N, CA, C and O atoms as a CHARMM CRD file, in Angstrom:
* protein
*
  380
    1    1 MET  N    134.46800  71.49200  73.29400 PROA 1      0.00000
    2    1 MET  CA   133.41900  72.36400  73.79500 PROA 1      0.00000
    3    1 MET  C    134.05300  73.41900  74.68500 PROA 1      0.00000
    4    1 MET  O    134.82900  73.14800  75.60100 PROA 1      0.00000
    5    2 SER  N    133.67500  74.61200  74.35700 PROA 2      0.00000
    6    2 SER  CA   134.24800  75.72700  75.11700 PROA 2      0.00000
    7    2 SER  C    133.29900  76.15700  76.23200 PROA 2      0.00000
    8    2 SER  O    132.17400  75.67000  76.34500 PROA 2      0.00000
    9    3 ILE  N    133.77800  77.05800  77.02500 PROA 3      0.00000
   10    3 ILE  CA   132.98500  77.54700  78.16100 PROA 3      0.00000
   11    3 ILE  C    131.77200  78.35100  77.68300 PROA 3      0.00000
   12    3 ILE  O    130.75600  78.40200  78.37700 PROA 3      0.00000
   13    4 GLU  N    131.86800  78.97500  76.51500 PROA 4      0.00000
   14    4 GLU  CA   130.72700  79.72200  75.98200 PROA 4      0.00000
   15    4 GLU  C    129.54200  78.79900  75.71700 PROA 4      0.00000
   16    4 GLU  O    128.38800  79.17300  75.92200 PROA 4      0.00000
   17    5 TRP  N    129.84900  77.59500  75.25900 PROA 5      0.00000
   18    5 TRP  CA   128.77900  76.63200  74.97700 PROA 5      0.00000
   19    5 TRP  C    128.05900  76.23900  76.27000 PROA 5      0.00000
   20    5 TRP  O    126.83100  76.15000  76.29000 PROA 5      0.00000
   21    6 PHE  N    128.79900  76.00900  77.33000 PROA 6      0.00000
   22    6 PHE  CA   128.18300  75.69400  78.62500 PROA 6      0.00000
   23    6 PHE  C    127.37000  76.87400  79.16600 PROA 6      0.00000
   24    6 PHE  O    126.30300  76.70000  79.75500 PROA 6      0.00000
   25    7 ARG  N    127.90600  78.07800  78.94800 PROA 7      0.00000
   26    7 ARG  CA   127.18900  79.28600  79.36800 PROA 7      0.00000
   27    7 ARG  C    125.85400  79.39300  78.64700 PROA 7      0.00000
   28    7 ARG  O    124.82500  79.63700  79.27600 PROA 7      0.00000
   29    8 ASP  N    125.86500  79.21200  77.33900 PROA 8      0.00000
   30    8 ASP  CA   124.63500  79.28000  76.54900 PROA 8      0.00000
   31    8 ASP  C    123.65800  78.18000  76.95600 PROA 8      0.00000
   32    8 ASP  O    122.45300  78.41600  77.03400 PROA 8      0.00000
   33    9 LEU  N    124.17200  76.98500  77.21300 PROA 9      0.00000
   34    9 LEU  CA   123.32300  75.89100  77.65600 PROA 9      0.00000
   35    9 LEU  C    122.66600  76.21100  79.00300 PROA 9      0.00000
   36    9 LEU  O    121.48000  75.94400  79.20100 PROA 9      0.00000
   37   10 ALA  N    123.44400  76.78200  79.92100 PROA 10     0.00000
   38   10 ALA  CA   122.90400  77.15200  81.23500 PROA 10     0.00000
   39   10 ALA  C    121.82700  78.23400  81.09100 PROA 10     0.00000
   40   10 ALA  O    120.80400  78.18100  81.77400 PROA 10     0.00000
   41   11 ILE  N    122.04800  79.20300  80.22100 PROA 11     0.00000
   42   11 ILE  CA   121.05500  80.26900  80.00300 PROA 11     0.00000
   43   11 ILE  C    119.76600  79.68900  79.44300 PROA 11     0.00000
   44   11 ILE  O    118.68100  80.08100  79.87200 PROA 11     0.00000
   45   12 VAL  N    119.86100  78.76200  78.48900 PROA 12     0.00000
   46   12 VAL  CA   118.66900  78.15000  77.90100 PROA 12     0.00000
   47   12 VAL  C    117.92500  77.32400  78.94400 PROA 12     0.00000
   48   12 VAL  O    116.70000  77.40600  79.04300 PROA 12     0.00000
   49   13 ILE  N    118.65200  76.53300  79.71800 PROA 13     0.00000
   50   13 ILE  CA   118.00300  75.70500  80.74300 PROA 13     0.00000
   51   13 ILE  C    117.33300  76.58000  81.79600 PROA 13     0.00000
   52   13 ILE  O    116.19100  76.32300  82.17700 PROA 13     0.00000
   53   14 LEU  N    118.02600  77.60500  82.26800 PROA 14     0.00000
   54   14 LEU  CA   117.42600  78.50900  83.26000 PROA 14     0.00000
   55   14 LEU  C    116.22700  79.25700  82.68500 PROA 14     0.00000
   56   14 LEU  O    115.23800  79.47600  83.38500 PROA 14     0.00000
   57   15 GLY  N    116.30800  79.64600  81.42800 PROA 15     0.00000
   58   15 GLY  CA   115.17700  80.31900  80.78000 PROA 15     0.00000
   59   15 GLY  C    113.95500  79.42400  80.71000 PROA 15     0.00000
   60   15 GLY  O    112.83900  79.85700  80.99700 PROA 15     0.00000
   61   16 LEU  N    114.17200  78.16100  80.32500 PROA 16     0.00000
   62   16 LEU  CA   113.05400  77.20700  80.28300 PROA 16     0.00000
   63   16 LEU  C    112.48700  76.96600  81.68400 PROA 16     0.00000
   64   16 LEU  O    111.27300  76.88400  81.86500 PROA 16     0.00000
   65   17 GLY  N    113.37100  76.85600  82.66100 PROA 17     0.00000
   66   17 GLY  CA   112.91500  76.64200  84.03900 PROA 17     0.00000
   67   17 GLY  C    112.08800  77.81000  84.55000 PROA 17     0.00000
   68   17 GLY  O    111.03700  77.60900  85.15900 PROA 17     0.00000
   69   18 VAL  N    112.55000  79.01500  84.31100 PROA 18     0.00000
   70   18 VAL  CA   111.80700  80.20600  84.74600 PROA 18     0.00000
   71   18 VAL  C    110.46100  80.27700  84.03700 PROA 18     0.00000
   72   18 VAL  O    109.45600  80.62000  84.65900 PROA 18     0.00000
   73   19 THR  N    110.42500  79.95800  82.75000 PROA 19     0.00000
   74   19 THR  CA   109.17100  79.96800  81.99800 PROA 19     0.00000
   75   19 THR  C    108.18600  78.94700  82.55700 PROA 19     0.00000
   76   19 THR  O    107.00000  79.24300  82.69400 PROA 19     0.00000
   77   20 ILE  N    108.66600  77.75300  82.87800 PROA 20     0.00000
   78   20 ILE  CA   107.78900  76.71500  83.43000 PROA 20     0.00000
   79   20 ILE  C    107.26900  77.13400  84.80500 PROA 20     0.00000
   80   20 ILE  O    106.09200  76.93700  85.10700 PROA 20     0.00000
   81   21 VAL  N    108.13100  77.70700  85.63200 PROA 21     0.00000
   82   21 VAL  CA   107.69900  78.16500  86.95800 PROA 21     0.00000
   83   21 VAL  C    106.66900  79.28200  86.82800 PROA 21     0.00000
   84   21 VAL  O    105.68600  79.29900  87.56900 PROA 21     0.00000
   85   22 ALA  N    106.87600  80.21400  85.90200 PROA 22     0.00000
   86   22 ALA  CA   105.92600  81.31200  85.71000 PROA 22     0.00000
   87   22 ALA  C    104.56500  80.77800  85.26600 PROA 22     0.00000
   88   22 ALA  O    103.53100  81.23400  85.75300 PROA 22     0.00000
   89   23 ILE  N    104.56100  79.82500  84.35300 PROA 23     0.00000
   90   23 ILE  CA   103.29200  79.22700  83.90600 PROA 23     0.00000
   91   23 ILE  C    102.62000  78.49800  85.06000 PROA 23     0.00000
   92   23 ILE  O    101.40400  78.59400  85.22600 PROA 23     0.00000
   93   24 PHE  N    103.38600  77.77800  85.85300 PROA 24     0.00000
   94   24 PHE  CA   102.84600  77.05100  87.00200 PROA 24     0.00000
   95   24 PHE  C    102.22300  78.01600  88.01100 PROA 24     0.00000
   96   24 PHE  O    101.12800  77.76300  88.51400 PROA 24     0.00000
   97   25 ILE  N    102.90500  79.10900  88.30700 PROA 25     0.00000
   98   25 ILE  CA   102.36000  80.11000  89.23500 PROA 25     0.00000
   99   25 ILE  C    101.08800  80.74000  88.66700 PROA 25     0.00000
  100   25 ILE  O    100.13800  80.98100  89.41100 PROA 25     0.00000
  101   26 GLY  N    101.05800  81.00700  87.37100 PROA 26     0.00000
  102   26 GLY  CA    99.85600  81.55300  86.74500 PROA 26     0.00000
  103   26 GLY  C     98.67600  80.60900  86.85000 PROA 26     0.00000
  104   26 GLY  O     97.55900  81.03200  87.14800 PROA 26     0.00000
  105   27 VAL  N     98.92200  79.32300  86.60400 PROA 27     0.00000
  106   27 VAL  CA    97.84900  78.32200  86.70800 PROA 27     0.00000
  107   27 VAL  C     97.35100  78.23300  88.14700 PROA 27     0.00000
  108   27 VAL  O     96.14400  78.16900  88.37600 PROA 27     0.00000
  109   28 LEU  N     98.25600  78.22800  89.11100 PROA 28     0.00000
  110   28 LEU  CA    97.85500  78.17600  90.52100 PROA 28     0.00000
  111   28 LEU  C     97.04000  79.41100  90.91600 PROA 28     0.00000
  112   28 LEU  O     96.04700  79.30300  91.63600 PROA 28     0.00000
  113   29 ALA  N     97.46600  80.58000  90.44200 PROA 29     0.00000
  114   29 ALA  CA    96.72800  81.79900  90.75300 PROA 29     0.00000
  115   29 ALA  C     95.32100  81.75800  90.16400 PROA 29     0.00000
  116   29 ALA  O     94.36100  82.17900  90.81000 PROA 29     0.00000
  117   30 PHE  N     95.20000  81.25200  88.93400 PROA 30     0.00000
  118   30 PHE  CA    93.88700  81.15000  88.30800 PROA 30     0.00000
  119   30 PHE  C     92.99500  80.16700  89.05300 PROA 30     0.00000
  120   30 PHE  O     91.80700  80.43000  89.24200 PROA 30     0.00000
  121   31 MET  N     93.55400  79.03800  89.48000 PROA 31     0.00000
  122   31 MET  CA    92.77200  78.05300  90.22800 PROA 31     0.00000
  123   31 MET  C     92.33800  78.63000  91.58200 PROA 31     0.00000
  124   31 MET  O     91.20800  78.40400  92.01600 PROA 31     0.00000
  125   32 LEU  N     93.22000  79.36400  92.24100 PROA 32     0.00000
  126   32 LEU  CA    92.88200  79.98800  93.50900 PROA 32     0.00000
  127   32 LEU  C     91.78100  81.02700  93.32300 PROA 32     0.00000
  128   32 LEU  O     90.86900  81.12000  94.14400 PROA 32     0.00000
  129   33 TYR  N     91.86400  81.80100  92.25500 PROA 33     0.00000
  130   33 TYR  CA    90.83100  82.79200  91.97100 PROA 33     0.00000
  131   33 TYR  C     89.47500  82.12100  91.76000 PROA 33     0.00000
  132   33 TYR  O     88.45600  82.59800  92.26100 PROA 33     0.00000
  133   34 ARG  N     89.46500  81.01600  91.01900 PROA 34     0.00000
  134   34 ARG  CA    88.19100  80.31000  90.78000 PROA 34     0.00000
  135   34 ARG  C     87.61000  79.75300  92.06500 PROA 34     0.00000
  136   34 ARG  O     86.38900  79.69700  92.21500 PROA 34     0.00000
  137   35 LYS  N     88.45700  79.34100  92.99300 PROA 35     0.00000
  138   35 LYS  CA    87.97600  78.81000  94.27500 PROA 35     0.00000
  139   35 LYS  C     87.46600  79.93600  95.18000 PROA 35     0.00000
  140   35 LYS  O     86.49300  79.75600  95.91200 PROA 35     0.00000
  141   36 LEU  N     88.11900  81.08000  95.12700 PROA 36     0.00000
  142   36 LEU  CA    87.77000  82.17900  96.03400 PROA 36     0.00000
  143   36 LEU  C     86.65500  83.07700  95.51600 PROA 36     0.00000
  144   36 LEU  O     86.06800  83.82900  96.29400 PROA 36     0.00000
  145   37 ARG  N     86.35200  83.02000  94.24400 PROA 37     0.00000
  146   37 ARG  CA    85.33200  83.90800  93.67300 PROA 37     0.00000
  147   37 ARG  C     83.97200  83.75500  94.34700 PROA 37     0.00000
  148   37 ARG  O     83.35300  84.77500  94.65000 PROA 37     0.00000
  149   38 PRO  N     83.46200  82.53900  94.60400 PROA 38     0.00000
  150   38 PRO  CA    82.17000  82.44500  95.30700 PROA 38     0.00000
  151   38 PRO  C     82.22500  83.02300  96.72300 PROA 38     0.00000
  152   38 PRO  O     81.25500  83.61600  97.19700 PROA 38     0.00000
  153   39 ILE  N     83.35200  82.84800  97.38400 PROA 39     0.00000
  154   39 ILE  CA    83.48300  83.40500  98.73300 PROA 39     0.00000
  155   39 ILE  C     83.47000  84.92600  98.67000 PROA 39     0.00000
  156   39 ILE  O     82.82500  85.57600  99.49200 PROA 39     0.00000
  157   40 LEU  N     84.16700  85.48800  97.71600 PROA 40     0.00000
  158   40 LEU  CA    84.18400  86.94300  97.56700 PROA 40     0.00000
  159   40 LEU  C     82.80200  87.48600  97.22900 PROA 40     0.00000
  160   40 LEU  O     82.40600  88.53400  97.73900 PROA 40     0.00000
  161   41 ASP  N     82.07200  86.78900  96.38100 PROA 41     0.00000
  162   41 ASP  CA    80.70200  87.20700  96.06000 PROA 41     0.00000
  163   41 ASP  C     79.82400  87.15500  97.30000 PROA 41     0.00000
  164   41 ASP  O     79.00400  88.04700  97.52000 PROA 41     0.00000
  165   42 SER  N     79.99000  86.12200  98.10600 PROA 42     0.00000
  166   42 SER  CA    79.21300  85.99800  99.34600 PROA 42     0.00000
  167   42 SER  C     79.54400  87.12600 100.30900 PROA 42     0.00000
  168   42 SER  O     78.65000  87.68400 100.94500 PROA 42     0.00000
  169   43 VAL  N     80.81400  87.46200 100.42000 PROA 43     0.00000
  170   43 VAL  CA    81.21900  88.56000 101.30000 PROA 43     0.00000
  171   43 VAL  C     80.64100  89.88200 100.80300 PROA 43     0.00000
  172   43 VAL  O     80.21800  90.71700 101.60300 PROA 43     0.00000
  173   44 LYS  N     80.62200  90.06800  99.50300 PROA 44     0.00000
  174   44 LYS  CA    80.07100  91.29500  98.93200 PROA 44     0.00000
  175   44 LYS  C     78.57300  91.40800  99.23100 PROA 44     0.00000
  176   44 LYS  O     78.08600  92.48300  99.57900 PROA 44     0.00000
  177   45 THR  N     77.85100  90.30100  99.09500 PROA 45     0.00000
  178   45 THR  CA    76.41800  90.28200  99.39200 PROA 45     0.00000
  179   45 THR  C     76.16800  90.55500 100.87300 PROA 45     0.00000
  180   45 THR  O     75.26400  91.31300 101.22400 PROA 45     0.00000
  181   46 THR  N     76.96200  89.94300 101.73100 PROA 46     0.00000
  182   46 THR  CA    76.81900  90.15200 103.17100 PROA 46     0.00000
  183   46 THR  C     77.08900  91.60300 103.53400 PROA 46     0.00000
  184   46 THR  O     76.39600  92.17400 104.37600 PROA 46     0.00000
  185   47 THR  N     78.08100  92.19200 102.91400 PROA 47     0.00000
  186   47 THR  CA    78.40100  93.59000 103.17300 PROA 47     0.00000
  187   47 THR  C     77.23500  94.49400 102.78500 PROA 47     0.00000
  188   47 THR  O     76.89900  95.42000 103.52400 PROA 47     0.00000
  189   48 LYS  N     76.62500  94.24000 101.65600 PROA 48     0.00000
  190   48 LYS  CA    75.47500  95.04400 101.23400 PROA 48     0.00000
  191   48 LYS  C     74.31700  94.88000 102.20300 PROA 48     0.00000
  192   48 LYS  O     73.61900  95.84700 102.50700 PROA 48     0.00000
  193   49 THR  N     74.10700  93.66600 102.68800 PROA 49     0.00000
  194   49 THR  CA    73.03500  93.41900 103.64700 PROA 49     0.00000
  195   49 THR  C     73.28100  94.17800 104.94700 PROA 49     0.00000
  196   49 THR  O     72.36400  94.78100 105.50400 PROA 49     0.00000
  197   50 VAL  N     74.50500  94.14600 105.42000 PROA 50     0.00000
  198   50 VAL  CA    74.84700  94.86400 106.65600 PROA 50     0.00000
  199   50 VAL  C     74.67600  96.36700 106.45700 PROA 50     0.00000
  200   50 VAL  O     74.19800  97.05500 107.35800 PROA 50     0.00000
  201   51 GLU  N     75.05400  96.88300 105.30200 PROA 51     0.00000
  202   51 GLU  CA    74.86400  98.30800 105.02000 PROA 51     0.00000
  203   51 GLU  C     73.38000  98.66900 105.03500 PROA 51     0.00000
  204   51 GLU  O     72.99800  99.70200 105.58600 PROA 51     0.00000
  205   52 ASN  N     72.54900  97.82900 104.43800 PROA 52     0.00000
  206   52 ASN  CA    71.10700  98.09200 104.43600 PROA 52     0.00000
  207   52 ASN  C     70.54100  98.05900 105.84900 PROA 52     0.00000
  208   52 ASN  O     69.72500  98.90700 106.21000 PROA 52     0.00000
  209   53 ILE  N     70.96700  97.09200 106.64700 PROA 53     0.00000
  210   53 ILE  CA    70.46900  96.99000 108.02200 PROA 53     0.00000
  211   53 ILE  C     70.90500  98.19900 108.83200 PROA 53     0.00000
  212   53 ILE  O     70.10800  98.75600 109.58800 PROA 53     0.00000
  213   54 SER  N     72.14500  98.60900 108.68800 PROA 54     0.00000
  214   54 SER  CA    72.62200  99.74500 109.47600 PROA 54     0.00000
  215   54 SER  C     71.93300 101.04200 109.06300 PROA 54     0.00000
  216   54 SER  O     71.64900 101.88300 109.91600 PROA 54     0.00000
  217   55 SER  N     71.66200 101.21700 107.78600 PROA 55     0.00000
  218   55 SER  CA    70.95100 102.42900 107.36800 PROA 55     0.00000
  219   55 SER  C     69.51000 102.41000 107.85800 PROA 55     0.00000
  220   55 SER  O     68.96300 103.45100 108.22200 PROA 55     0.00000
  221   56 THR  N     68.88900 101.22500 107.86800 PROA 56     0.00000
  222   56 THR  CA    67.52600 101.11300 108.38900 PROA 56     0.00000
  223   56 THR  C     67.49900 101.41700 109.88000 PROA 56     0.00000
  224   56 THR  O     66.60900 102.12200 110.35400 PROA 56     0.00000
  225   57 VAL  N     68.46100 100.89300 110.61800 PROA 57     0.00000
  226   57 VAL  CA    68.53400 101.17200 112.05600 PROA 57     0.00000
  227   57 VAL  C     68.74500 102.65800 112.28500 PROA 57     0.00000
  228   57 VAL  O     68.13700 103.24300 113.18100 PROA 57     0.00000
  229   58 ALA  N     69.59900 103.26900 111.48500 PROA 58     0.00000
  230   58 ALA  CA    69.85100 104.69900 111.64500 PROA 58     0.00000
  231   58 ALA  C     68.57800 105.50200 111.39600 PROA 58     0.00000
  232   58 ALA  O     68.30500 106.46700 112.11000 PROA 58     0.00000
  233   59 GLU  N     67.80600 105.11500 110.40100 PROA 59     0.00000
  234   59 GLU  CA    66.59200 105.85700 110.07400 PROA 59     0.00000
  235   59 GLU  C     65.46100 105.58100 111.05700 PROA 59     0.00000
  236   59 GLU  O     64.73500 106.49600 111.44400 PROA 59     0.00000
  237   60 GLU  N     65.31000 104.32400 111.46000 PROA 60     0.00000
  238   60 GLU  CA    64.15100 103.92200 112.24800 PROA 60     0.00000
  239   60 GLU  C     64.37200 104.01200 113.75600 PROA 60     0.00000
  240   60 GLU  O     63.40100 104.12000 114.50400 PROA 60     0.00000
  241   61 VAL  N     65.60400 103.97100 114.21600 PROA 61     0.00000
  242   61 VAL  CA    65.85500 103.95700 115.65400 PROA 61     0.00000
  243   61 VAL  C     66.62700 105.19300 116.09500 PROA 61     0.00000
  244   61 VAL  O     66.19400 105.90400 117.00200 PROA 61     0.00000
  245   62 SER  N     67.74000 105.44700 115.47600 PROA 62     0.00000
  246   62 SER  CA    68.62000 106.50900 115.94500 PROA 62     0.00000
  247   62 SER  C     68.00800 107.89400 115.78400 PROA 62     0.00000
  248   62 SER  O     68.08900 108.71800 116.69500 PROA 62     0.00000
  249   63 ARG  N     67.40700 108.15200 114.65500 PROA 63     0.00000
  250   63 ARG  CA    66.84400 109.47500 114.41500 PROA 63     0.00000
  251   63 ARG  C     65.69100 109.77900 115.37900 PROA 63     0.00000
  252   63 ARG  O     65.69600 110.85100 115.98300 PROA 63     0.00000
  253   64 PRO  N     64.70800 108.89300 115.55300 PROA 64     0.00000
  254   64 PRO  CA    63.66200 109.18100 116.53900 PROA 64     0.00000
  255   64 PRO  C     64.20600 109.27400 117.96900 PROA 64     0.00000
  256   64 PRO  O     63.71100 110.06900 118.76800 PROA 64     0.00000
  257   65 LEU  N     65.21300 108.47200 118.29200 PROA 65     0.00000
  258   65 LEU  CA    65.80000 108.54300 119.62200 PROA 65     0.00000
  259   65 LEU  C     66.48200 109.88800 119.83300 PROA 65     0.00000
  260   65 LEU  O     66.38300 110.46500 120.91700 PROA 65     0.00000
  261   66 ALA  N     67.16200 110.39100 118.83000 PROA 66     0.00000
  262   66 ALA  CA    67.80100 111.69800 118.93100 PROA 66     0.00000
  263   66 ALA  C     66.74900 112.79200 119.07300 PROA 66     0.00000
  264   66 ALA  O     66.94500 113.73900 119.83500 PROA 66     0.00000
  265   67 GLN  N     65.64300 112.67500 118.35600 PROA 67     0.00000
  266   67 GLN  CA    64.57700 113.66600 118.48500 PROA 67     0.00000
  267   67 GLN  C     63.96600 113.62000 119.87800 PROA 67     0.00000
  268   67 GLN  O     63.67000 114.66600 120.45600 PROA 67     0.00000
  269   68 LEU  N     63.77500 112.43600 120.41900 PROA 68     0.00000
  270   68 LEU  CA    63.23700 112.29600 121.76900 PROA 68     0.00000
  271   68 LEU  C     64.20700 112.88200 122.78700 PROA 68     0.00000
  272   68 LEU  O     63.78400 113.56300 123.72100 PROA 68     0.00000
  273   69 ALA  N     65.48800 112.62800 122.62200 PROA 69     0.00000
  274   69 ALA  CA    66.47900 113.17900 123.54500 PROA 69     0.00000
  275   69 ALA  C     66.48900 114.69900 123.47700 PROA 69     0.00000
  276   69 ALA  O     66.61500 115.36400 124.50500 PROA 69     0.00000
  277   70 ALA  N     66.35900 115.24800 122.28800 PROA 70     0.00000
  278   70 ALA  CA    66.30900 116.71000 122.14600 PROA 70     0.00000
  279   70 ALA  C     65.05300 117.26700 122.80900 PROA 70     0.00000
  280   70 ALA  O     65.10100 118.32300 123.44000 PROA 70     0.00000
  281   71 PHE  N     63.93700 116.56700 122.67000 PROA 71     0.00000
  282   71 PHE  CA    62.68700 117.00600 123.30000 PROA 71     0.00000
  283   71 PHE  C     62.80900 116.98100 124.82600 PROA 71     0.00000
  284   71 PHE  O     62.40400 117.92800 125.50100 PROA 71     0.00000
  285   72 VAL  N     63.36700 115.90100 125.36000 PROA 72     0.00000
  286   72 VAL  CA    63.54200 115.79500 126.81000 PROA 72     0.00000
  287   72 VAL  C     64.49900 116.87100 127.30900 PROA 72     0.00000
  288   72 VAL  O     64.26400 117.45700 128.36600 PROA 72     0.00000
  289   73 GLN  N     65.55100 117.13800 126.58400 PROA 73     0.00000
  290   73 GLN  CA    66.48900 118.19500 126.97300 PROA 73     0.00000
  291   73 GLN  C     65.80000 119.54800 126.97100 PROA 73     0.00000
  292   73 GLN  O     66.04800 120.37100 127.85200 PROA 73     0.00000
  293   74 GLY  N     64.94400 119.78700 125.99600 PROA 74     0.00000
  294   74 GLY  CA    64.19700 121.04600 125.96100 PROA 74     0.00000
  295   74 GLY  C     63.27600 121.18000 127.15800 PROA 74     0.00000
  296   74 GLY  O     63.17000 122.25800 127.74400 PROA 74     0.00000
  297   75 ILE  N     62.61700 120.10600 127.52300 PROA 75     0.00000
  298   75 ILE  CA    61.73100 120.14100 128.69400 PROA 75     0.00000
  299   75 ILE  C     62.55300 120.39000 129.95300 PROA 75     0.00000
  300   75 ILE  O     62.13700 121.16400 130.81500 PROA 75     0.00000
  301   76 ARG  N     63.70400 119.75200 130.07100 PROA 76     0.00000
  302   76 ARG  CA    64.55600 119.96500 131.24800 PROA 76     0.00000
  303   76 ARG  C     65.01000 121.41700 131.33300 PROA 76     0.00000
  304   76 ARG  O     65.05300 121.99000 132.42100 PROA 76     0.00000
  305   77 GLN  N     65.34300 122.00700 130.21200 PROA 77     0.00000
  306   77 GLN  CA    65.76300 123.40400 130.21700 PROA 77     0.00000
  307   77 GLN  C     64.59700 124.31900 130.57800 PROA 77     0.00000
  308   77 GLN  O     64.78200 125.31000 131.28400 PROA 77     0.00000
  309   78 ALA  N     63.39800 123.99300 130.09800 PROA 78     0.00000
  310   78 ALA  CA    62.22700 124.80200 130.44300 PROA 78     0.00000
  311   78 ALA  C     61.93800 124.69900 131.93600 PROA 78     0.00000
  312   78 ALA  O     61.64400 125.70800 132.57700 PROA 78     0.00000
  313   79 ILE  N     62.01500 123.51000 132.49400 PROA 79     0.00000
  314   79 ILE  CA    61.79700 123.33300 133.93100 PROA 79     0.00000
  315   79 ILE  C     62.86500 124.09100 134.70800 PROA 79     0.00000
  316   79 ILE  O     62.56500 124.74200 135.70900 PROA 79     0.00000
  317   80 SER  N     64.09300 124.00900 134.25500 PROA 80     0.00000
  318   80 SER  CA    65.17500 124.73400 134.90800 PROA 80     0.00000
  319   80 SER  C     64.94000 126.23900 134.84300 PROA 80     0.00000
  320   80 SER  O     65.20100 126.95400 135.81100 PROA 80     0.00000
  321   81 LEU  N     64.45600 126.70800 133.72400 PROA 81     0.00000
  322   81 LEU  CA    64.18800 128.14100 133.57200 PROA 81     0.00000
  323   81 LEU  C     63.08900 128.57800 134.52100 PROA 81     0.00000
  324   81 LEU  O     63.22900 129.59100 135.20600 PROA 81     0.00000
  325   82 PHE  N     61.97500 127.81300 134.57300 PROA 82     0.00000
  326   82 PHE  CA    60.87400 128.17900 135.45800 PROA 82     0.00000
  327   82 PHE  C     61.26200 128.04000 136.92800 PROA 82     0.00000
  328   82 PHE  O     60.83300 128.84200 137.75700 PROA 82     0.00000
  329   83 SER  N     62.05600 127.04600 137.25300 PROA 83     0.00000
  330   83 SER  CA    62.48000 126.91300 138.64500 PROA 83     0.00000
  331   83 SER  C     63.44200 128.03500 139.00800 PROA 83     0.00000
  332   83 SER  O     63.48600 128.45400 140.16400 PROA 83     0.00000
  333   84 GLY  N     64.19900 128.52100 138.06000 PROA 84     0.00000
  334   84 GLY  CA    65.08400 129.67200 138.30100 PROA 84     0.00000
  335   84 GLY  C     64.27800 130.92400 138.59200 PROA 84     0.00000
  336   84 GLY  O     64.66300 131.72100 139.44700 PROA 84     0.00000
  337   85 PHE  N     63.15400 131.11200 137.88800 PROA 85     0.00000
  338   85 PHE  CA    62.29500 132.26300 138.15900 PROA 85     0.00000
  339   85 PHE  C     61.69800 132.17500 139.56000 PROA 85     0.00000
  340   85 PHE  O     61.63000 133.18000 140.26800 PROA 85     0.00000
  341   86 SER  N     61.26700 130.99100 139.96100 PROA 86     0.00000
  342   86 SER  CA    60.64500 130.85600 141.28100 PROA 86     0.00000
  343   86 SER  C     61.68900 131.02900 142.37700 PROA 86     0.00000
  344   86 SER  O     61.35800 131.54600 143.44400 PROA 86     0.00000
  345   87 ARG  N     62.91700 130.62400 142.16100 PROA 87     0.00000
  346   87 ARG  CA    63.96800 130.82000 143.15900 PROA 87     0.00000
  347   87 ARG  C     64.29500 132.29400 143.31700 PROA 87     0.00000
  348   87 ARG  O     64.53800 132.76000 144.43000 PROA 87     0.00000
  349   88 ARG  N     64.30300 133.02200 142.23100 PROA 88     0.00000
  350   88 ARG  CA    64.61000 134.45100 142.30300 PROA 88     0.00000
  351   88 ARG  C     63.52800 135.18700 143.09400 PROA 88     0.00000
  352   88 ARG  O     63.83000 136.08300 143.88200 PROA 88     0.00000
  353   89 LYS  N     62.27000 134.80700 142.88200 PROA 89     0.00000
  354   89 LYS  CA    61.19300 135.47000 143.60800 PROA 89     0.00000
  355   89 LYS  C     61.28500 135.15500 145.09800 PROA 89     0.00000
  356   89 LYS  O     61.09100 136.03200 145.94000 PROA 89     0.00000
  357   90 GLU  N     61.58900 133.87800 145.41900 PROA 90     0.00000
  358   90 GLU  CA    61.70900 133.50400 146.81200 PROA 90     0.00000
  359   90 GLU  C     62.90300 134.19700 147.44000 PROA 90     0.00000
  360   90 GLU  O     62.82700 134.63600 148.58800 PROA 90     0.00000
  361   91 GLY  N     64.00000 134.30100 146.71300 PROA 91     0.00000
  362   91 GLY  CA    65.19100 134.94900 147.24200 PROA 91     0.00000
  363   91 GLY  C     64.95200 136.43000 147.50000 PROA 91     0.00000
  364   91 GLY  O     65.51800 136.98700 148.44100 PROA 91     0.00000
  365   92 GLY  N     64.14200 137.06700 146.70000 PROA 92     0.00000
  366   92 GLY  CA    63.82600 138.48000 146.90300 PROA 92     0.00000
  367   92 GLY  C     62.98700 138.70000 148.15700 PROA 92     0.00000
  368   92 GLY  O     63.15000 139.71000 148.84200 PROA 92     0.00000
  369   93 LYS  N     62.08200 137.75600 148.46500 PROA 93     0.00000
  370   93 LYS  CA    61.23900 137.88000 149.64800 PROA 93     0.00000
  371   93 LYS  C     62.03300 137.63400 150.91800 PROA 93     0.00000
  372   93 LYS  O     61.84900 138.33000 151.91700 PROA 93     0.00000
  373   94 ASN  N     62.91000 136.65100 150.88100 PROA 94     0.00000
  374   94 ASN  CA    63.64200 136.26300 152.08000 PROA 94     0.00000
  375   94 ASN  C     64.87600 137.10500 152.27700 PROA 94     0.00000
  376   94 ASN  O     65.34000 137.21600 153.41200 PROA 94     0.00000
  377   95 GLY  N     65.42800 137.69300 151.26900 PROA 95     0.00000
  378   95 GLY  CA    66.69200 138.36000 151.40600 PROA 95     0.00000
  379   95 GLY  C     66.54800 139.78700 151.56500 PROA 95     0.00000
  380   95 GLY  O     67.54500 140.49800 151.69400 PROA 95     0.00000
C-alpha cells in the first residue's frame, strides 16, 4: 500500500464526515426553526397590536392635545398683544 492509497482513504473519510456533520447541522436548524416559529408568530402579532395602539393614541390623544396647545398659545399671544397696547398707552401718559 502506497501513500496515495492512504491519502485517498483520508479524503473519503473526511468527505463522509463533513457530509454527516452538514446533514446534522441542517436537521438541527430545521428543528430549531420549528420550535421558534410559534414564538416568531407571537412576536409579529404583538408588534401589530402595539402599532395599532400607538396609532390610536396618536390620533385620539396627541392630535387633540397639540390642537389645544396651539389654541392656548394663540390666546397667550393675543393677551400679550392686548397687554402690549395697554402698556404703550400708559407709557405715553406717564412719559
